[in-house]
C-alpha positions in Angstrom: 0.0 0.0 0.0 1.2 3.5 -0.8 2.3 5.9 1.9 0.3 9.2 1.5 1.4 10.9 4.7 4.9 11.8 3.5 5.9 15.4 4.4 6.6 16.1 0.7 2.9 15.8 0.0 1.8 18.4 2.5 1.9 21.4 0.0 -1.1 21.5 -2.4 1.0 22.0 -5.5 2.9 18.8 -4.8 -0.4 16.9 -4.6 -1.7 18.5 -7.8 1.3 17.7 -9.9 0.5 13.9 -10.4 -3.1 14.7 -11.2 -2.2 17.3 -13.8 0.5 15.2 -15.3 -1.7 12.1 -15.7 -4.5 14.1 -17.3 -2.1 15.8 -19.6 -0.6 12.5 -20.6 -4.0 11.1 -21.3 -4.8 14.0 -23.5 -1.5 13.6 -25.3 -2.2 9.9 -25.9 -5.7 10.5 -27.2 -4.9 13.5 -29.4 -1.5 12.7 -30.8 -1.4 9.0 -30.8 -5.1 8.2 -31.3 -5.3 5.5 -28.8 -8.2 4.8 -26.4 -6.9 2.2 -23.9 -4.0 4.2 -22.5 -6.0 7.5 -22.1 -8.7 5.6 -20.2 -6.1 4.0 -17.9 -4.4 7.4 -17.3 -7.7 9.1 -16.6 -8.4 6.3 -14.1 -5.1 6.8 -12.4 -5.7 10.6 -12.3 -9.1 10.0 -10.7 -7.5 7.8 -8.1 -4.8 10.4 -7.4 -7.3 13.1 -7.1 -9.4 11.1 -4.7 -6.5 10.2 -2.5 -4.3 13.2 -2.7 -6.8 16.0 -2.9 -10.4 15.0 -2.0 -9.7 12.8 1.1 -6.2 14.0 2.0 -5.5 14.7 5.7 -2.1 16.2 6.5 0.1 14.0 8.8 0.0 16.4 11.8 -3.8 16.6 11.8 -4.3 12.9 11.9 -5.5 11.4 15.2 -2.8 9.5 17.0 -3.2 5.7 17.2 -2.3 5.7 21.0 -5.5 7.6 21.9 
C-alpha cells in the first residue's frame, strides 16, 4: 500500500502535480497517438490520485494518534 502521509505531499502543488501530469498524458495519448486504452487508464489513475491526494487527504500532523 502506498504511503500518502509523507511530508513532501503536504503542500497542495505537490499533490496537484501527479493529477495534472496524468490528465495531460491522457490528452497527449488520445490526441496525438489516437489510442483509447491508454488514455482511459491514465484518466483512471488521475481520478484515483485526485481522490486520495486532494479529496480525502489529511495532513500528517492533523491525523489522530493511534495511541488515543
